[in-house]
C-alpha positions as CSV (number, residue, x, y, z in Angstrom):
1,X,-27.2,19.9,-129.2
2,X,-28.4,17.4,-126.6
3,X,-28.3,13.6,-127.0
4,X,-31.6,12.2,-128.2
5,X,-33.0,8.9,-126.9
6,X,-32.4,7.3,-130.3
7,X,-28.7,8.1,-129.9
8,X,-28.5,6.2,-126.6
9,X,-27.8,2.5,-126.4
10,X,-27.8,-0.1,-123.6
11,X,-24.4,-1.2,-122.2
12,X,-22.6,-2.2,-119.0
13,X,-19.7,-0.7,-117.1
14,X,-17.6,-3.7,-118.1
15,X,-18.5,-3.3,-121.8
16,X,-17.9,0.5,-121.7
17,X,-14.4,-0.1,-120.4
18,X,-13.8,-2.7,-123.1
19,X,-15.0,-0.3,-125.8
20,X,-12.6,2.3,-124.5
21,X,-9.7,-0.1,-124.6
22,X,-10.6,-1.2,-128.2
23,X,-10.9,2.4,-129.3
24,X,-7.5,3.3,-127.8
25,X,-5.8,0.3,-129.5
26,X,-7.4,1.0,-132.8
27,X,-6.5,4.6,-132.9
28,X,-2.8,4.3,-131.7
29,X,-0.4,1.5,-132.5
30,X,1.7,2.4,-129.5
31,X,-1.1,1.4,-127.1
32,X,-0.9,-2.1,-125.7
33,X,-2.5,-4.0,-122.8
34,X,-0.5,-6.2,-120.4
35,X,-1.3,-8.0,-117.1
36,X,-2.3,-11.3,-115.6
37,X,-4.9,-13.2,-117.6
38,X,-5.8,-10.2,-119.8
39,X,-5.3,-12.3,-123.0
40,X,-6.8,-15.8,-123.3
41,X,-8.9,-15.5,-120.3
42,X,-10.2,-12.1,-121.2
43,X,-9.3,-10.5,-117.9
44,X,-10.1,-11.6,-114.4
45,X,-13.3,-9.5,-114.6
46,X,-13.9,-10.0,-118.4
47,X,-13.0,-6.5,-119.4
48,X,-10.5,-7.5,-122.1
49,X,-12.6,-10.3,-123.5
50,X,-12.1,-10.6,-127.3
51,X,-9.2,-8.1,-127.5
52,X,-6.5,-10.9,-127.9
53,X,-8.4,-12.2,-131.0
54,X,-8.6,-8.7,-132.5
55,X,-5.1,-7.4,-131.7
56,X,-2.9,-10.4,-131.2
57,X,-0.5,-11.5,-128.4
58,X,2.0,-8.6,-129.1
59,X,-0.5,-6.0,-128.0
60,X,-2.6,-8.0,-125.5
61,X,0.1,-9.6,-123.4
62,X,-0.4,-12.1,-120.6
63,X,2.2,-11.6,-117.9
64,X,3.7,-13.8,-115.1
65,X,2.3,-13.4,-111.6
66,X,4.8,-10.7,-110.7
67,X,3.3,-7.2,-110.3
68,X,6.6,-5.6,-109.7
69,X,8.0,-7.0,-112.9
70,X,5.2,-6.2,-115.3
71,X,4.5,-2.7,-113.8
72,X,8.2,-2.1,-114.2
73,X,8.1,-3.3,-117.8
74,X,5.2,-0.9,-118.3
75,X,7.2,2.0,-117.0
76,X,10.1,1.0,-119.3
77,X,7.8,0.8,-122.3
78,X,6.4,4.3,-121.5
79,X,9.9,5.7,-121.3
80,X,10.6,4.2,-124.7
81,X,7.7,6.0,-126.3
82,X,4.9,3.4,-126.0
83,X,1.5,3.9,-124.4
84,X,1.1,0.9,-122.1
85,X,-2.1,0.0,-120.2
86,X,-1.1,-2.2,-117.3
87,X,-3.9,-4.1,-115.6
88,X,-3.4,-5.2,-112.0
89,X,-6.1,-7.7,-110.9
90,X,-7.1,-6.1,-107.6
91,X,-5.8,-3.2,-105.6
92,X,-4.2,-5.3,-102.9
93,X,-1.9,-6.8,-105.6
94,X,-0.7,-3.3,-106.5
95,X,1.2,-3.2,-103.2
96,X,3.6,-5.7,-104.7
97,X,4.4,-3.0,-107.3
98,X,4.3,0.0,-104.9
99,X,8.0,0.6,-105.2
100,X,7.7,0.8,-109.0
101,X,4.8,3.2,-108.8
102,X,6.0,5.4,-106.0
103,X,9.8,5.5,-106.6
104,X,9.9,5.2,-110.4
105,X,6.7,6.1,-112.2
106,X,5.8,9.0,-109.9
107,X,9.3,10.5,-109.6
108,X,11.2,10.0,-112.9
109,X,10.0,13.2,-114.5
110,X,11.0,15.2,-111.5
111,X,14.4,13.4,-111.0
112,X,15.3,13.8,-114.6
113,X,14.6,17.6,-114.7
114,X,11.6,17.1,-117.0
115,X,13.4,14.8,-119.5
116,X,11.6,11.5,-118.7
117,X,7.8,11.6,-118.7
118,X,6.1,8.3,-117.9
119,X,2.8,8.2,-119.9
120,X,1.6,5.0,-118.2
121,X,-1.9,4.0,-117.4
122,X,-2.5,1.4,-114.6
123,X,-6.0,-0.1,-114.2
124,X,-7.1,-2.0,-111.2
125,X,-10.2,-3.2,-109.4
126,X,-10.9,-1.8,-106.0
127,X,-13.5,-2.1,-103.3
128,X,-15.6,-4.6,-101.4
129,X,-19.2,-5.9,-101.6
130,X,-18.5,-9.1,-103.5
131,X,-17.7,-11.5,-100.6
132,X,-14.0,-11.6,-101.4
133,X,-13.0,-11.3,-97.8
134,X,-10.1,-9.5,-96.1
135,X,-7.4,-9.9,-98.8
136,X,-9.3,-8.8,-101.9
137,X,-11.7,-6.1,-100.7
138,X,-9.5,-3.1,-100.0
139,X,-10.2,0.5,-101.0
140,X,-6.6,1.8,-101.2
141,X,-7.1,4.6,-103.8
142,X,-6.7,7.1,-101.0
143,X,-3.2,5.9,-100.4
144,X,-2.3,6.5,-104.1
145,X,-4.0,9.9,-104.0
146,X,-1.4,10.8,-101.4
147,X,1.5,10.6,-104.0
148,X,2.6,13.6,-106.0
149,X,3.5,12.9,-109.6
150,X,0.5,10.7,-110.5
151,X,-3.1,11.3,-111.4
152,X,-5.7,9.1,-109.7
153,X,-9.2,8.7,-111.2
154,X,-12.3,6.7,-110.2
155,X,-14.9,6.4,-112.9
156,X,-18.3,5.8,-111.3
157,X,-20.6,6.1,-114.3
158,X,-21.0,4.4,-117.7
159,X,-19.9,7.6,-119.4
160,X,-16.8,8.0,-117.4
161,X,-15.9,4.3,-117.8
162,X,-16.2,4.8,-121.5
163,X,-14.5,8.2,-122.0
164,X,-11.9,8.7,-119.3
165,X,-9.3,6.3,-120.8
166,X,-8.4,8.4,-123.8
167,X,-7.4,11.5,-121.9
168,X,-5.6,9.3,-119.4
169,X,-3.5,7.9,-122.2
170,X,-2.8,11.4,-123.5
171,X,-1.6,12.6,-120.0
172,X,2.2,12.8,-119.9
173,X,2.1,11.6,-116.2
174,X,1.2,8.2,-114.9
175,X,-2.6,7.7,-114.4
176,X,-4.1,5.2,-112.0
177,X,-7.7,4.1,-112.8
178,X,-9.6,2.5,-110.0
179,X,-12.6,0.5,-111.1
180,X,-14.9,-0.6,-108.4
181,X,-15.8,-4.3,-108.6
182,X,-19.5,-3.8,-107.9
183,X,-19.9,-1.6,-110.9
184,X,-18.8,-4.0,-113.6
185,X,-22.3,-5.4,-114.0
186,X,-24.0,-2.0,-113.8
187,X,-26.1,-1.3,-116.9
188,X,-27.9,1.6,-118.5
189,X,-28.1,3.8,-121.5
190,X,-25.0,5.6,-122.8
191,X,-24.9,8.3,-125.4
192,X,-22.4,8.8,-128.3
193,X,-18.8,9.7,-127.6
194,X,-18.3,13.2,-126.3
195,X,-15.8,15.5,-128.0
196,X,-13.5,15.2,-125.0
197,X,-13.6,13.8,-121.4
198,X,-12.7,15.9,-118.4
199,X,-10.2,14.6,-115.9
200,X,-9.9,17.8,-113.9
201,X,-13.3,18.4,-112.4
202,X,-15.7,16.7,-110.1
203,X,-19.3,16.4,-111.3
204,X,-22.6,17.3,-109.6
205,X,-24.7,14.2,-110.2
206,X,-27.8,15.7,-108.5
207,X,-28.5,19.3,-107.6
208,X,-29.7,20.2,-104.1
209,X,-30.0,23.0,-101.6
210,X,-29.9,21.5,-98.1
211,X,-26.8,19.3,-97.9
212,X,-23.9,18.2,-100.0
213,X,-23.2,14.4,-100.3
214,X,-19.7,14.0,-101.5
215,X,-18.4,10.6,-102.7
216,X,-16.8,8.7,-105.6
217,X,-16.5,5.3,-107.3
218,X,-18.6,2.4,-106.1
219,X,-20.3,4.5,-103.4
220,X,-22.0,6.8,-105.9
221,X,-25.0,4.6,-106.5
222,X,-25.6,4.2,-102.7
223,X,-25.3,8.0,-102.2
224,X,-27.8,8.6,-105.0
225,X,-30.2,6.2,-103.4
226,X,-29.7,8.0,-100.1
227,X,-30.5,11.3,-101.8
228,X,-33.8,9.8,-103.1
229,X,-34.7,8.7,-99.5
230,X,-33.8,12.2,-98.2
231,X,-36.1,13.8,-100.7
232,X,-39.0,11.8,-99.3
233,X,-38.1,13.4,-95.9
234,X,-38.1,16.9,-97.4
235,X,-34.3,17.2,-97.6
236,X,-32.8,18.4,-100.9
237,X,-29.4,16.7,-101.2
238,X,-26.8,17.6,-103.7
239,X,-24.5,14.7,-104.8
240,X,-21.0,15.4,-105.9
241,X,-18.9,12.7,-107.6
242,X,-15.2,13.5,-107.1
243,X,-14.2,11.5,-110.3
244,X,-10.5,12.5,-110.0
245,X,-9.0,11.8,-106.6
246,X,-5.7,13.4,-107.3
247,X,-5.7,16.3,-108.0
248,X,-8.9,16.9,-106.1
249,X,-11.3,19.5,-107.5
250,X,-11.6,21.7,-104.4
251,X,-13.5,24.4,-106.3
252,X,-16.5,22.2,-107.0
253,X,-16.5,20.9,-103.5
254,X,-16.4,24.4,-102.0
255,X,-19.1,25.7,-104.4
256,X,-21.4,22.9,-103.4
257,X,-20.9,23.5,-99.7
258,X,-21.4,27.3,-100.2
259,X,-24.8,26.4,-101.7
260,X,-26.0,23.9,-99.1
261,X,-24.0,24.9,-95.9
262,X,-23.7,21.2,-94.8
263,X,-21.7,18.2,-96.0
264,X,-21.5,14.5,-95.7
265,X,-18.4,12.7,-97.1
266,X,-18.9,9.1,-98.0
267,X,-15.8,6.9,-98.5
268,X,-15.8,3.1,-98.5
269,X,-12.2,3.0,-97.2
270,X,-11.2,3.0,-93.5
271,X,-12.0,6.2,-91.7
272,X,-8.6,6.9,-90.3
273,X,-6.3,8.7,-92.7
274,X,-8.9,8.4,-95.5
275,X,-9.7,10.4,-98.5
276,X,-12.8,11.4,-96.6
277,X,-10.5,12.9,-94.0
278,X,-8.7,15.0,-96.7
279,X,-12.0,16.2,-98.2
280,X,-13.3,17.1,-94.7
281,X,-10.1,19.0,-93.9
282,X,-10.3,21.0,-97.1
283,X,-13.9,21.9,-96.4
284,X,-12.9,23.0,-92.8
285,X,-9.9,25.0,-94.2
286,X,-11.7,26.7,-97.1
287,X,-15.4,26.7,-96.3
288,X,-15.6,26.9,-92.5
289,X,-17.7,30.0,-92.4
290,X,-20.2,28.6,-94.9
291,X,-20.9,25.6,-92.7
292,X,-24.0,25.5,-90.5
293,X,-23.1,22.1,-89.0
294,X,-20.0,20.0,-88.6
295,X,-18.9,17.9,-91.6
296,X,-20.1,14.3,-91.3
297,X,-18.1,11.3,-92.5
298,X,-19.5,7.9,-93.5
299,X,-16.7,5.4,-94.0
300,X,-16.0,1.6,-93.9
301,X,-15.6,-0.1,-90.5
302,X,-12.0,-0.2,-89.3
303,X,-11.6,-4.0,-89.5
304,X,-10.5,-6.6,-92.0
305,X,-13.4,-7.1,-94.4
306,X,-15.6,-10.0,-93.3
307,X,-16.5,-12.8,-95.7
308,X,-20.1,-13.3,-94.5
309,X,-22.4,-11.2,-96.6
310,X,-24.3,-9.6,-93.8
311,X,-21.2,-8.8,-91.9
312,X,-19.6,-7.3,-95.1
313,X,-22.7,-5.2,-95.6
314,X,-22.5,-4.0,-92.0
315,X,-18.8,-3.0,-92.5
316,X,-19.6,-0.9,-95.6
317,X,-21.4,2.4,-95.9
318,X,-25.0,1.9,-96.8
319,X,-27.7,4.3,-98.0
320,X,-29.3,4.2,-94.5
321,X,-25.9,5.3,-92.9
322,X,-25.8,8.3,-95.4
323,X,-29.4,9.2,-94.6
324,X,-28.7,9.1,-90.8
325,X,-25.6,11.3,-91.2
326,X,-27.5,13.8,-93.3
327,X,-30.2,14.0,-90.7
328,X,-27.6,14.7,-88.0
329,X,-26.3,17.6,-90.0
330,X,-29.7,19.0,-91.0
331,X,-32.0,18.3,-88.0
């Protein structure tokens, strides 16, 4: 049965994430949250606000400013049978824990011959668009999508923000969740919980016949806006939300390109060595004879992110850039 309007309620991306955390901690005593300022402050972006008061300091743990230490502690807790959720404030700080993620969390199951799974969830804020300048505006999820042994997800909708955490916690492998900072205040209607959330497949957010617009995370709203503009121009754009960046759902990507015969890949990260490059390569490898035009890419400018708002906007993919790329492919 479909969801009726009376079953829907207003919420925000931030609140949906908080509800997911609360549900996980209520349903499993092994689940706990740890990170910088997640307790008394309620999280740097307010996601964990109120959880300390409900669950106490043993399960909502403020940590020192040492990403390597508390990510390592999370790995140890997972090895010991707990279900830790580690929050890293922003993606650039995750680089201080890269050795723990790459050389421990991602490899221990393999190096132990299958004896040591690491059921760890790491959440972090990613992306630009908030005038946080060069050191706090990175989109490095493509780097992590390069690493075997972990799953990388990027919820872009209220439903995914609400429902992707539970299956992430159930995954025996480490799961990295990238939450785009511009989405936290996004609001809308959300239906009742689904029976289960899917971490394996991309989602077609808008059907179309003329071109596939492929993106993820914080770029999804811009791409949907671009699809609206293209419709005015008589171009029917299909929008594919990757959702899971590792492993990529190549079948959904290929099926969309087979329908539309053209593709634009939109990725806020730097163009060189980007996730957009990987998606474009897979289209070229698997769907070359379905293409009627070269694959277009719309990516962030290859420079440190400017602080000034207009320069930041110029450095990021905008709906007008996506529209222009689509016209190049179609016209």
